[in-house]
N, C-alpha and C positions, 0 to 999 in steps of 0.2 A: 154483460159488457156490450156497449153499443158502439157501433162504428160510425164515425163522422168523417168529414173531409180531412185527410192528412193526420188522423189521430185515432186513438181508442180511449174511451172513457169508462169510468166505473164509479159507482156510489156505494155507500155502506161499507167502506174500507177502513180498517184499522191498521195503523203503522206503528212499529216499535224499532228503535235502533238496535245495533248489534250488542251493545253493552247493557241494554235494558234500563237506561237512565233517562230516556225520552220516549214519549208516545203521543199519538194524536189520532183523531178520527176526522179527516178532512171531509168537507162537503162533497168534493169530487176529486177523483184522481184521473189525470190526463197523461197519456203516453203519446206525445206528438212524434211524427216522423218527418216533419219539415220545419224550417225556420219560419216560413210564412204562417204556419198554423200557430206557432208560439206567439207570434206578433198579434194574430187575431185573438188568441186567448187573453193576452195581457190587456189589449184594448177593451175587450168585452168586460173583463173583470174590473178594470179601472173605471169604466163607465158606470158601473153599478156600485162603486165604492167598496169593492171587495179586495182580497189580497191573494197573491200567488207566491208559493214557495217551491223551489226546486230541491229535490232530494236526490242524493247520489246513492252510494252503497250503504249508507246508514252507519258509517264507522266513526262519526263524531260522538263524543260522550256528552257534550253540551246539548242544549235545546235549540241550536242554531238552525236546524232544518225542520223544526216543527211547523206544520201548516195549519192555520186556523180556518182556511177556506179552500182554495184550489191547490192541490199538490201536483207538481209537474215531475214526471219520472222519465228520464232521457235515455232509456235503454234502446230506443229506436233511432238514436243519433250517435252512432259509434263508428270508429274506424278512421282511416286516413282520408283527409279532405284535400290534401295537396302537399307538395314538397318542392323546395328550391334550394339545392345545395344542402347545407347543414340545417336549414330552417324548414321545419315540418309542421303542418297544420293538421290538427286532430279534431274530430267531432267531440263535443263536450262530454258526452256520456261514455266515452271510452275509458275502460278501467286501466289502472296502472299496470296490472299484470298482462294486459293485452298489448301494451306498447312495444316491448322488446321484439316481438315477431313482426311488427310493422316497421321498425327501424333497422333490424338486422340486414335485410336485403340491400339496404343503402349504406351499410357499413357504419351505422350510427348508433349512439346510445344517449340516454339522459345523463347529464353531468354528475348528478348525485340523487340519491333516493333515501327514503326512510326504510324501516325494517318491516313495514306492512304495505302490501300492494293491492289490497282489495278495493281501495277507494277509486272513484272516478277521477279523471284529471281535473274536472271542474270543481269537484268537492275538495280535492287535495289543495288546489291553489286558493280556493275561497276561504279555507280555514288556516292556512299557513303551515301545511305539512312540511317537514324538514328531515334531513338526515343528520350526519355529523361531519365535521372537517372545517378547520379554520380558514381554509382556502375557498370555501364554498358556502353559498347561501341556501335558503330553502328553495323548494320547487318553484315558487313564484318568481324567484330571481332569474329563472330560465325562460320566462315568458317574453316573447318579442312582439306580441300583439294578440288581440282578441276580437271576436265579433260577438255582439250581444244584442238583446232586445231590451230597450230601456223602459221606464215606467209609463211612457206614452205609447208603447207598442211600436216604437221606431227601431229599425235595424241599424245598429251603429258599429262601425269598424274603428278600432283604436290601434294605431300602428306603433312601431318602435320609437318614433320621435314625438309621439303625441304626449303633451304634458299630463294627460289623464292616465297614462299607463301606470304610473306608480300607485294609483288608486285602484284601478280595475284589475291589476294583476293579483291583488289580494283584497277582494272587495266584500267579503263576508256574505255574499249573496244580496247585498243591500243596494247595488247599483243596477242590476238587471239580470236577465237570464243569459248566462254564457252559452253560446251555441257552437263556436269554433275557437280553438286555442292554438296559437302558433308558438312553437318551442324552438329555442336555439339549442341545438344538439351538439355533441362532440363526436369525434371518431370513436368507434367501438374500442373498448379497452377491457382489460382483465384486472383482477385484484388478487394480491397475495395477502391472505388473512392469517394472522397469528393470534390465537386465543389461548387463554390459560388462567389458572387461579392466581390470586394475589391476596395479601391481607388488605382489608378495607383501609387501614391506616396508610399503607403504601399507595394504594390506588388514589386516595384523596390527595396525599402529599405530592404525588408525581403528576397529577392531572394537568396542571398548567404547562409543565415542560413537555409532556407527551403530546398534548394537542398541538403545541407549537412545532414539534419535530416530525409529526406524522401527517400523512394525507387525511386519514380518517381514524379517529380514536374515540372510544367510549368505554364505559364500564358499568357493571351491574353490581350493586351492593346489597348483601343479604341482611335484612333487618335482624336485630338481636344477636348478631354475630360480628366477628372481625373478618369475614370472608367476602371476597369479591371475584367477579369474572371480568377480565380485562381483554378488550378486543382492539387490534390495530390492523388497518388495511392499507396496503401500499399499491398505488396505481402502476400498472404495467401495460405494455403494448398488446395489441390484439393477437400477436403471434406467440405470446408467452405460453409455454405448455401448461395444460391442465394437470394439476397434481393434487395429492391429498389422500385422505382415507378412502377405501373402497366404498362402493354404493351401500353395502350392508352396514358398515360402521357409521356412515352419515345418517342412515335411517335410524339406527339406534340412538345416536346423539340428538338428531334434530326432530325426530317424530316420536320415538318411543319414550325417551327420557324427558325431552323438553315439553311434550304435550301429554301423552297418556299417563306416564308415571307422575308428572307434575300435577295433573288434574286430580289424581288419586290422593296425593299428599295434601292438596288444597281442601279436598273433601274431609280428610281426617282433621285438618285444622278447624273446619267449621264445627265438627262434632266435639272436638276436644281442643279448644284454643290454647290450653296450658302447654300442649305439646309443640306448638308452632316454633318456639325458639330452638328446641332440640332438633326438630325436623330441618329447619334452616341450617343449623350447624352441620348436620350430617350431609345435606345437599351441598353445602359449600366445601366441605372437606373432600367430597367425592369428585369434585371437578378435576378434569385432566387437561393437559395441553394438547393442542393440535395446530397444524399448519395446512393450508390448502390454497390452491390457485384455481380460479374459475372465472367465468364471465362476470362482469360487474353486477348484473342483476342477481345472479345466484348467490353472490356473496353479500350484497346489501340486504336482501330480503330474507326474512325468516318466516316459517309457518307459525301462526299464532292461533291455535284452536281452542285454547283454554280461555273462557270468557272472563273479562275483568272490567273494572271501572278505573278511570285514570284522570289524574290532574297533573298538569305540567306547567311550569313557569320558566321564563327566560329571565336571567339576571345578568348584570355585568360579569364578564368572564372571570375577572380577578376575585370576585366574591364567592365563587363556587366552593372552594375548600371550607371557608368559614361557615357558609350556609349548611353544608353537609354535616359539619361537626355539631351544629345546633340541632339538626334533625336527629342525629344519633343520640344526643343528650335528651331530646324529647322522648325518644323511644325508651331510654333507660329509666326516665322518671315517671312515665305513664304506663298504664297497663294494656296498651294496644298489643295485639298479636297479629302481625302482618306477615303473610306468607309470600307475597310477591316482592321480588327485588326492586330496588330503587335504581332507575336508569339515569345515566349522566352523559350528556353530549355537549357539543359546541358548534357554533356556526359563525361565519364571517358577518361583519356589519354590512348593511345594505341601506338603500334610500327609499324603500317602499313605505307608503304612508302609515300603514297599520301592520307592518311586519314586526314580529317580536324581537327582531334583531336590527330594527331601524336605528341608524346612527351609532351603534356600539357593537363590538364583538361580544357575543353572548354565550353563556353557559346555560344548559337546559337541565333541569332536575324534574324528573317525572316520578310520581308515586302512584301506586296501584293498589287496588283491593280486589280479591276474588269476588265474582259477581254474586255469590251466595253468602258472603260474609254478612254479619249483622249490619243492616243499613245505618242505624244510629251510631254504631261504633265507627263505621267507615266514614260517615259524615264528620264526626268529631276529629278523627285523624286528619282528614283533608283540611278541615278548618284550622287545626293547629299548625300544620305544615304551611298552609297558605299564609298564616300570620307571620311566620318566619320569612317567607320569600317576598312578601310585600314589603317587609322591613328593609329589603335590599333594592327597592324599586322594581320589583318583579312585574313582568308582563305575562298574563295568562295566555296559554295556547287557546286560540278561538274555538277549536273543536273539542276541547276537553273541559272537565268540570271546574268551575270556579264561581265566585260570588261577586266579582267586581262589577262596578257600575260606571256610568259615563264620568262622574265627578272624579273618581280615582283614575280612570284610564286617561283622561285629559292630562293628568299630572305626570304620566310616564310616557306619553306619546307626543313628541314635539309637533307632529303634523296632524294631530287629531282633528282640530277644527278645519284644517285644509281639506281633510277627507269629508267632513260633514258638508262643506260647501260643494264638493263634487256631487255628493249624494243629493243635495237640493236641486242640482241641475238634471241629474239622471233620473231621479225618482221623486219629483216634487210632491206627489200625492200619496207617497208611501205605499205603493202597491205591493212592494216586496217586504213589508214590515211584518214582524211577529213580536211576541213578548221579549224574546232574547235580544233582538236588535233594538227595541225600545229601551231596554235596560242598559246595554253597553254603548249605544250611540246617543241616548238622551231624549229622543222623540221618534 
C-alpha cells in the first residue's frame, strides 16, 4: 500500500459484496481522507477517460457498486461534520450503526430505519434503503442537503431548497461522490414492539388496514406454509420505560434462533431441498409472541448474520395482497424450495426522482434465497417473482437483484428523464458509470 497526499492506494485488489452476487478487480483502490483528494482523483480519472466508483459496506445485492477502474472506499471519511438544531451533517463514509452514538448526545434520532444497519449513509441513500411505515419515506427523504464531487472534479453543495436535491438525495452514485450528507433528524424516541405469529392468510388480508392504523407494520411470510410473523411498532416518547424480555431471552430469540439455528436449517435445506416445506412449517408453528419497548434503533434494527441474496420490488400499496396471493400460487405450482421468509413492508409517497415510492404510497415485497442455494434455481425463482411484480408496475430496489433496464424503468418512473438531465449536468463524461448504470439509465 502506497501513501500519497491525503489518501492511501492499493493495486491488485479483489472485491466482493456481502451477498456474493457482485465482484470486481479494480485497477486501483483509493482510500481518501479529504474532500480535496477526492476532487483530485476524479479530475485525474476524468482526464484520462477512466471511471470512478464509490463502494460502501458492500450490502447491495445488485452490481451498482462494481468498479471497472478506480474504486473509492470512504472509511477515512466518517463521523460528525456539523450540527445545527435537529439538522446534522455526517461524513459520507459513516455507517448507519455508528449514527445513534453521534445523535444521542444531542437528543436526536433518525426518523425511520430499515432492519439492517451495516450500510454507510452514502450507500443507503444512493440505493433507496427504507424501513416501513405509511407515515414515513425511505432514508433519502430525511436528506436536507449534500456535498459531493461532480464528474468535473468540482465540489458542489446542494441545499434543502435546491431543485437538484430530489435527484442527489437518491442518485444511484451516478451524479458524483457524496462526501457530506445533512439529515433532518427528530427528537429521540422509543418504540413499543408487538411481535407474534399469524396465519399468512390473515397477515395478507389485514395488511392494508394494519399499515394504515400503525406507525410501523411489517410481516414475514414462510413459503410453502400458512405461517407468518407479524410485527407492529408504536412510537413513544424518550421517557417511555424500557420493557420486555430479559437479555438472555432476547439473545435466544434474536441471535440463537434467528441466526445460528436458522443458518443450520438453511444448510439442511441445501442438502435436502425436499425437507424445506416441513422445516418452514415447524419454524412457523414454533413462533411465539413478545412485546418490548426500547430505543428506536434497537427495535428497528435486527442482526442479520445468515448470508442471503435478495430481490425487492415496490408496487402500488393497494396491489400488495393480490401480488402476494400470486406469489403463493407460484410456490404451489412450481418445485422451488425456499427457506427464507418473504418480507412485506410499506412506505409513504415522496417526490424524489428515482425513489421507489415516488408519487405513490408503496408496498414492498422482498424475496430471498440462502446464499448457498442452487444458483440456477434461485435465479429462476427471482425471475418468476419479478414477472409477477412488474405486472403491477413494480419498481426494483436499486441495491437488490433485478433485471430491469432503462426502457422499462422509464415506464414506471415519471421523473426518469428529468433525472437523466441532471446527470448530464453533473457527470457529462460519465466518470461515475459502470455496466449497471448503463443498463438502468440508458447510457
